[in-house]
N, C-alpha and C positions, 0 to 999 in steps of 0.2 A: 504494500500500500504506500502511495507517495507520501513522503514526509515522515515515515516510520522506519526507524533503524531495524536492521536485521538482528541486532543484539538487544537483549533485555535490559542491559545497563545503559544509563544515560551518558556514560563516559567511555572513551576508547579503552579497549581491554586487550591486554597482552595474553598470548597463549601460555606464557611461562607460569608455572606453579611457584608461588613465592611463600606459601604457607602449607607445607606438607602435613597431611592428616595422619599418616601411618605412625603408629606408636604413641599418638597423643591421647588425651583424655578429654572427652566432651561432656558437659552437663547440658541436658536438653529437657525442657519442660514441655508439657502437652504431648507426651510421647505415646499415648495410648491409641491414638487414631489420627487420621487425616495427614496433613503435612508432617506433623511430628513423628508419626510412625514411619512414614516413607523416608524421612530424613534420617531417622535412627538406623534403618536398614541400609541406606546408602553409605552412611558414615562407617558402619560396621564392615561393609564390603571394601572400604578404603583402608581398613586396618586400624580404625580409631576405636579405642576403648570408650565405654559409655556409662554415664551415671544418668539414668532415665527417671523422670519425675512426672507424676500425674495423679489425679484424685481417683481415677478409674483403675482399681487394683487388677481386675480381670484383664482389661485391655492392655495394661502395662505389662502384665506377665506374658501375654501373647507376643507383644513387641519384643520383649527381652529374650524370650525363647527363640524367636526367629532370628534375632541379631546374633545370638551365641553360635549359630550355625557357621558364621564367618570366622569363628575362632578367636574372637575378642572377649575381653572381660566386660561383663555387663552387670551393673547393680540396679536394683529397683528401689525407688523412694516414693512411697505413697503419701501424697500431701496435697493440700489445697493451696494454690498460689495466692489466695487472698489471706492466708494465715501467716501473719508477720513472724510469729514465733517459730513456726515450722521452717520458714525460709531462713531465718537467722541460724537455725541449728543445722541446716543442710551442709554447709562447707565442712564442718567437722566430720560428719558422716561420710562425705565423699573422700576427704583426706584420709580417713582411717582405712577405706577400702582401696583407693587408687593411688594415694601418695601425692598427687598433683592434679592440676587442671590446666589445660592449654586452650580450651575453647568453651565459651558459654553461649548457648543459644536460647534466648527468651522467646519461646514460640507459643506458649499457652495463651488462649484468648477465648472470649465469649462474644455473643452478639445480642442485640436488643432490638425488637420490633416496636416502632412507635415514634411519632414525632415529639417535639419538645413539650407540647402541651399535654400529650398523653402520657409521657414518661414521668415517673415520680423522681424526687431527689434520691430516694432509696435505690431506684433503678440505676441512676447515674453513679452513685457511690459504689454499688455492687460491681458495675462494669469497670469503673476506674480502678477498683481494688485489684482486679485481675489484669486488665489490659495495659494499665500504666504503672501502678504501684508495684505490681509483680516484677516487671523488668527493672525498675529502679532499685527495689530492695535486693533483688538477686545480684544485680551488678555491684552494689555496695558490699554485699556479703562476700562475693568471690573476687573482688578486685585485688585484695592483698595476695591471694594465691596466684592470680594471673600475673601480677607484677613480679612475683618470685620467679616466674619462668623466663623472664626477659623478652620472649616473643610469644604473644598470645593474641586471641581474637575474640571479640564480643559481637554477636549477631542478634539484632533486635527485629522481630517481625512486626512491621507496621501494616500497611494496606494501601491500595490505590486510593482508598478513602482517607489516607493521610496526605494525599496530594490534591485531590478534589473533595468537595464536601456536598454530597447529594442531600436534597430534602428528605426528611424522614430518618436521617442518620446523625442527629445532633450529638448524641452521647458517643456513638461509635467513632465518628469522625474526630470529635474533640480528643478522644483518647489516642487515636492513631496519629493525629497531628502532634500530640504531646510526645509520643514515642519518637517520632521523627525529630522533633526539636531537641529532645533529650539526647538522642544518639549523635546528632550533628555537633552539638555543643561539647559533648563528652569526647568526641573524636578530636576536636580542636584542643581540648585540655590535655589529651594524651599524646599529641602529635610528636613530642620529643621522647616518648617512650617506645617500647617495642610492641605496644598493644594497639591493634587496629580495631575499628568499629565499623561494622556494616549494618545498613538499615535496608530491610527487604520490603518491597511493595507488591504483594500479589494482586492480580486481578481476580476474576471469577474462577475459583478452584473447586473441583468436584469433591467436596467433603460434606460432612453432616452438620456443619456449623449453622447453616441457615435453618434447617429443620429442627435443630435443638436450641434455637435462640429463645431467650426469655421474651414473652409477649406482654407488652404494657397493658394495664387494666382497661384502657380505652379502646382496645381492638378486640373484635370478635375472634376467638381462637380458631374457629372453622375458617374464617376468611384468611387469617394469618397462615394457617396450614396450607391452604390452596395457593396463596401467593408464594410461599416458600418453595413449594413443589414446582410452580411455574417458573420461577426464576432459576431454580437449580438446573432446569433443562437447558438454560442458556450458557452454563459454565462449560468451557471447552478444554481447560487445562487440567490434567490429572494431578493428583498429589505426588505421584512418582515423577512426573515431568517437573513440577515445582521443586521437589527435593533435589533433583539432578542439577537444576539451575542454581539453587542455593549453594550446593557443594562446590560447583565451579566457581561461584563468586567468592566463597570462603578461601579456596585455594589461591585465587588471584588477589585476594584482599581488596575486593571491590568495595567502594564506599556506598554506592546505591545500587540495588539489584531490583530491577523491574521484572515481574514474572507474567508472561502472557501477552499476546498481541493486543488484547483489550486494554491492559495496563499501559502498554507503550503508546497506544492511540490516545487514551485519555490524558496521559502525561503531555503529549503534544498539544492537545486542546488547551490544557491549562497554561502551557508556556506561551501559546499564541494569543489566548484571550484570558488573562489572569482573573478578570472580574466578569467576563461574559460567557465563560465556557458552559455554564448550566443551560443557558438558552440554546446553545448549539447542540448540546447533548439531547435536550428535550425535542428539538426539531428533528434530529436524525432518528429519534425513536418514535416520531409521529405523535408526541404527547402534547397536551395543552396544560397550562398551569392548573394544579389540582387543589381542591379544598383539603384541609388537614386530614380528615378521615380517609379520603381516597389516597392521598399522598403516603400516608403511613403504611398502608398495605401494599402500595406499588413500588416502594423504594428500598426494600430490605435485601438488596443484593449484597451479601456479606461474604467474607473470605475466611478460610481456615488454614 
């Protein structure tokens, strides 16, 4: 498509691997399903040992068992990313099992259906506790271990909704923009160290995050379920493809990683029309401006 790069990253990328994964130790949240599970399996095939975290014990055990087939050491840490005490205790548990950490991937995330007037402050706080405070707390907890390695990498999963902000996604976009800002500022603070920071912006990924999203009280659950199913059919990038792209970005220490043709196109729209992209997106989709109830059910395209 004219104006869209063949590369998912917004910057020129060398084919040279500058951050080898083999023999390293990665801490990965949200590892029980979706991008997290696919990423765990890809890292394992690259020879990277894993400390996997998720609140879903059964899904986590499945991911861990499949990753161990690659011959790497895998530990399972059942926790909720919104639990500050559990996150603070994780580094000691990982250090006891692995001895070091070279890579931190903040992948765990949740979604919320509903526009600003429908979502409650509790909804906002719940989403931020996972999507924003989770990465911040884990980065703070593991940064001393990463510094001790000399060369290390932090990877924070944002979203294309951390580059554009659709109607109906006030909470989700606010958190993902915050992850992007945190990641970029942290990268600048760490630029004289050996620690790199990558921020990942997936487009529509075929995972269960849309169907498992919390539904705001102002939306009919049946309407929300139908909308989630409808939007999920438009997602074209698989979790495995997303994971492969992320691993390539980690190895090249890319600063920004865009995943999917849709993400690259929307990034172009935002660059060309920083304040007018939403009208262009609506026009291409054949939509008219919506009332709040219509908008809330129509705009929950979320990413996992």
